[in-house]
C-alpha positions in Angstrom: -39.2 42.7 11.0 -40.3 40.3 8.5 -40.0 36.7 9.3 -38.3 34.6 6.5 -39.9 31.2 5.6 -37.6 28.2 4.6 -38.8 26.4 1.6 -39.7 22.7 2.3 -37.1 21.9 -0.6 -34.3 23.8 1.2 -35.1 22.2 4.5 -35.0 18.7 3.0 -31.7 19.4 1.3 -30.2 20.7 4.5 -31.3 17.8 6.6 -30.1 15.4 3.8 -26.7 16.9 3.8 -26.3 16.8 7.6 -27.4 13.0 7.6 -25.0 12.4 4.9 -22.2 14.0 6.7 -23.0 12.2 9.9 -23.5 15.5 11.8 -27.2 15.2 12.6 -28.0 12.5 15.3 -27.4 8.7 14.8 -24.1 7.0 15.1 -20.9 8.1 13.5 -19.9 6.2 10.3 -16.9 6.3 8.0 -17.0 8.4 4.9 -17.4 6.5 1.8 -14.0 6.5 -0.1 -13.3 6.6 -3.8 -10.6 5.1 -6.0 -8.7 6.6 -8.7 -8.2 4.0 -11.3 -4.6 3.3 -12.6 -3.2 0.6 -14.9 -2.5 -2.6 -13.0 1.2 -3.1 -12.5 3.0 -6.4 -12.3 3.8 -8.1 -8.9 6.2 -10.6 -10.3 9.4 -10.4 -12.1 12.2 -12.8 -13.0 15.8 -11.6 -12.6 18.6 -13.4 -14.6 20.9 -13.6 -11.7 22.0 -16.4 -9.3 20.2 -16.5 -5.9 23.1 -15.0 -3.8 22.9 -11.7 -5.9 19.0 -11.6 -5.7 19.0 -12.5 -2.0 21.4 -9.7 -1.2 19.5 -7.2 -3.4 16.2 -8.0 -1.5 18.0 -7.6 1.9 19.2 -4.1 0.7 15.8 -3.1 -0.8 14.4 -3.9 2.6 16.9 -2.4 4.8 14.9 0.6 5.9 11.8 -1.5 6.7 11.2 -3.6 9.7 11.1 -7.3 8.4 8.7 -9.3 10.6 9.7 -12.7 9.2 12.6 -14.2 7.2 12.7 -17.7 6.0 15.4 -18.9 6.4 16.3 -16.8 9.3 20.1 -16.8 8.7 22.0 -18.1 5.6 25.7 -18.5 5.1 27.4 -17.8 1.9 27.6 -21.6 1.0 24.0 -22.1 1.9 23.0 -19.2 -0.4 24.3 -21.1 -3.4 22.0 -24.0 -2.5 18.9 -22.1 -1.6 16.0 -22.7 -3.8 13.5 -20.4 -2.1 13.5 -17.5 0.4 10.6 -15.4 1.8 10.3 -12.0 3.8 7.3 -10.6 5.5 7.5 -6.9 6.3 5.9 -5.2 9.3 3.2 -2.7 8.7 4.4 0.2 6.6 2.2 3.4 7.2 1.8 5.6 4.2 -0.6 7.9 2.4 -2.6 6.2 -0.3 -1.9 7.1 -3.9 -5.3 6.0 -5.2 -7.9 6.1 -2.4 -9.4 9.3 -1.1 -12.5 11.0 0.2 -14.2 13.9 -1.5 -15.7 17.0 0.1 -16.4 20.6 -0.9 -15.5 24.0 0.5 -17.5 26.9 -0.8 -18.8 24.6 -3.7 -15.3 23.8 -4.8 -14.6 19.9 -4.8 -11.5 18.8 -3.0 -9.9 15.4 -2.4 -8.3 14.2 0.8 -5.9 11.2 0.3 -6.4 8.6 3.0 -3.8 7.0 5.3 -3.0 3.3 4.5 -0.9 0.6 6.1 0.9 -2.0 3.9 2.4 -5.3 4.6 4.3 -7.0 1.8 5.4 -10.7 1.5 8.3 -11.3 -0.9 9.0 -14.7 -2.1 12.1 -15.5 -4.3 12.3 -18.8 -6.0 15.0 -20.2 -8.1 14.1 -21.1 -11.6 15.9 -22.0 -15.0 16.0 -18.3 -16.0 17.4 -17.2 -12.6 15.2 -16.1 -9.8 11.6 -15.2 -9.9 10.4 -12.7 -7.3 6.8 -12.3 -6.4 5.4 -9.7 -4.1 2.0 -9.8 -2.5 0.7 -6.7 -0.8 -1.8 -6.6 1.9 -3.4 -3.2 2.3 -5.6 -1.6 5.0 -7.2 1.8 4.6 -7.7 4.0 7.6 -11.5 5.1 7.5 -12.3 8.6 8.7 -15.5 10.2 10.1 -17.2 13.3 8.8 -15.4 15.3 11.5 -12.0 13.9 10.1 -11.3 11.6 13.2 -9.9 8.1 12.5 -12.4 5.2 12.5 -10.3 2.2 12.3 -8.8 0.3 9.4 -10.4 -2.0 6.8 -8.8 -4.3 4.2 -9.0 -3.2 0.7 -7.7 -4.0 -2.7 -4.1 -3.1 -2.8 -2.4 -0.5 -5.0 -0.5 -2.6 -7.5 2.2 0.2 -7.9 3.6 -0.8 -4.3 4.6 -4.3 -5.5 6.2 -2.8 -8.7 7.9 -0.1 -6.8 9.7 -2.7 -4.7 10.6 -4.8 -7.6 12.2 -1.7 -9.0 14.2 -1.1 -5.8 15.3 -4.8 -5.9 16.5 -4.3 -9.5 18.4 -1.1 -8.5 19.9 -3.0 -5.6 21.2 -5.6 -8.0 22.7 -3.1 -10.2 24.2 -1.2 -7.2 25.8 -4.6 -6.1 27.4 -4.7 -9.5 25.2 -7.6 -10.8 27.1 -9.9 -8.3 30.5 -9.5 -9.8 32.1 -8.6 -6.6 30.1 -11.1 -4.3 32.0 -14.2 -2.8 
């Protein structure tokens, strides 16, 4: 039987691949992630409605999320008319990233795996001359993964601006579903 010799270039390539993938000795580290660039979207919007309408619309838009903090905690109808500012902070929302992923190959075919994220949003509504201005600040943490696919903790990353824009759209739809406040006391 003939023995096959491995070329030094092939051997270096294999070792480099194994080291990069974290499969050959050393400690496990997270795979580097990539980001798909999209146009930045707005995180603030002014609604030409009174505070009671916008306040109820925000509550409706957040009804399926766990709200960790509300300021003020409780508001009566008469207090809503006098309210000049309100704030909501959501608990962590677990989701799949829309713009952050890792790349890998299978049989020389490149693939993308979207990463898991968790988001926390702070919504502030402030009365102004035009109506109520809402600003949404999103905190985003990305779940890092090892080369074998196991989770390796979370790290804070630049948030996806579409999350804030999506919440503002849900608030606008809630305002419209409330009839623009016509039926409110």
